[in-house]
C-alpha positions in Angstrom: 0.0 0.0 0.0 1.5 3.3 -0.9 1.9 6.3 1.4 -0.8 8.9 0.9 0.1 12.4 2.1 -2.2 13.5 4.9 -3.1 16.8 3.2 -4.1 15.0 0.0 -6.3 12.6 2.0 -7.9 15.4 3.9 -8.7 17.2 0.7 -10.1 14.1 -0.9 -12.4 13.5 2.1 -13.5 17.2 2.0 -14.3 17.0 -1.7 -16.2 13.7 -1.5 -18.1 14.9 1.6 -19.1 18.1 -0.2 -20.2 16.2 -3.3 -22.3 13.8 -1.1 -23.9 16.7 0.8 -24.9 18.3 -2.5 -26.2 15.1 -3.9 -26.7 12.2 -1.3 -27.5 9.9 -4.2 -24.1 10.4 -5.8 -22.8 6.8 -6.2 -19.5 7.9 -7.8 -18.7 10.2 -4.9 -19.4 7.4 -2.4 -17.3 5.0 -4.5 -14.4 7.5 -4.5 -14.9 8.0 -0.7 -14.6 4.2 -0.3 -11.3 4.2 -2.4 -9.9 6.9 -0.1 -10.8 4.8 3.0 -9.0 1.8 1.5 -5.9 3.9 0.9 -5.9 4.5 4.6 -6.6 0.9 5.4 -10.0 1.8 6.8 -11.5 -1.2 5.2 -14.8 -1.3 7.1 -15.5 2.3 6.3 -14.6 1.6 2.6 -16.9 -1.4 2.6 -19.8 0.7 3.9 -19.2 3.4 1.3 -19.1 0.8 -1.5 -22.2 -1.0 -0.2 -24.1 2.3 -0.2 -22.8 3.2 -3.7 -24.1 -0.1 -5.1 -27.5 0.5 -3.7 -27.6 3.9 -5.3 -26.5 2.6 -8.7 -25.9 -1.1 -9.1 -25.0 -0.7 -12.8 -21.6 0.8 -12.1 -19.2 -2.1 -12.4 -16.2 -0.4 -10.9 -18.1 -0.1 -7.6 -18.6 -3.9 -7.5 -14.9 -4.4 -8.2 -14.0 -2.1 -5.3 -16.6 -3.8 -3.1 -15.0 -7.1 -3.8 -11.6 -5.7 -2.9 -12.9 -4.4 0.4 -14.4 -7.8 1.2 -11.1 -9.4 0.4 -9.3 -7.0 2.7 -11.7 -7.9 5.5 -11.2 -11.7 4.8 -14.7 -12.3 3.4 -13.7 -14.3 0.4 -17.2 -15.7 -0.2 -18.7 -12.2 -0.5 -15.9 -11.1 -2.8 -16.6 -14.1 -5.0 -20.3 -13.3 -5.0 -19.5 -9.8 -6.2 -17.3 -11.2 -8.9 -20.0 -13.7 -10.0 -22.7 -10.9 -10.1 -20.4 -8.6 -12.1 -19.3 -11.4 -14.5 -23.0 -11.7 -15.6 -23.0 -8.0 -16.6 -19.4 -7.2 -17.6 -17.1 -10.1 -18.0 -14.1 -8.0 -18.9 -14.3 -5.9 -15.8 -15.0 -8.9 -13.6 -11.7 -10.4 -14.9 -9.8 -7.5 -13.3 -10.7 -8.8 -9.8 -10.7 -12.6 -10.6 -7.0 -13.2 -9.9 -7.2 -11.5 -6.5 -10.2 -13.5 -5.5 -8.7 -16.8 -6.9 -5.4 -16.2 -5.1 -7.1 -15.4 -1.8 -9.3 -18.5 -2.0 -6.4 -20.8 -2.9 -4.2 -19.4 -0.1 -7.1 -20.0 2.3 -7.4 -23.6 1.2 -3.6 -24.2 1.7 -3.6 -22.9 5.3 
C-alpha cells in the first residue's frame, strides 16, 4: 500500500463529503470516498461506502470491483466471489480485473 500524504487525504475527504452533501444519491462520490478509505486501510469504512454506492447505482461495475476488494481485505472471500459472479454476468471484462485477486485469496485460504 502506498503512502498517501495526509493533506491529500484530507482534501479528498473534504471534496467527497461536499459532493455527497450536494447530492446524497451520488454513487460515484461514495465510491471515491470508499477508495480513499481503502488507501488509509480503513477497510470497514470503505466497505460501507461501496455498499451504499451499489444500492444507489448497481449498474456501475467499478463499484462492484471495489466492493469485492474491500471484502477481500476484510477476509470475506465468499462475499468477494459473490460480487465477482454478479459482475461477470453483466461485464465479464471488468470482472476479470478482480478474478485473480479472489482466486489467489481463496487458494491461499485452502492451503492454510
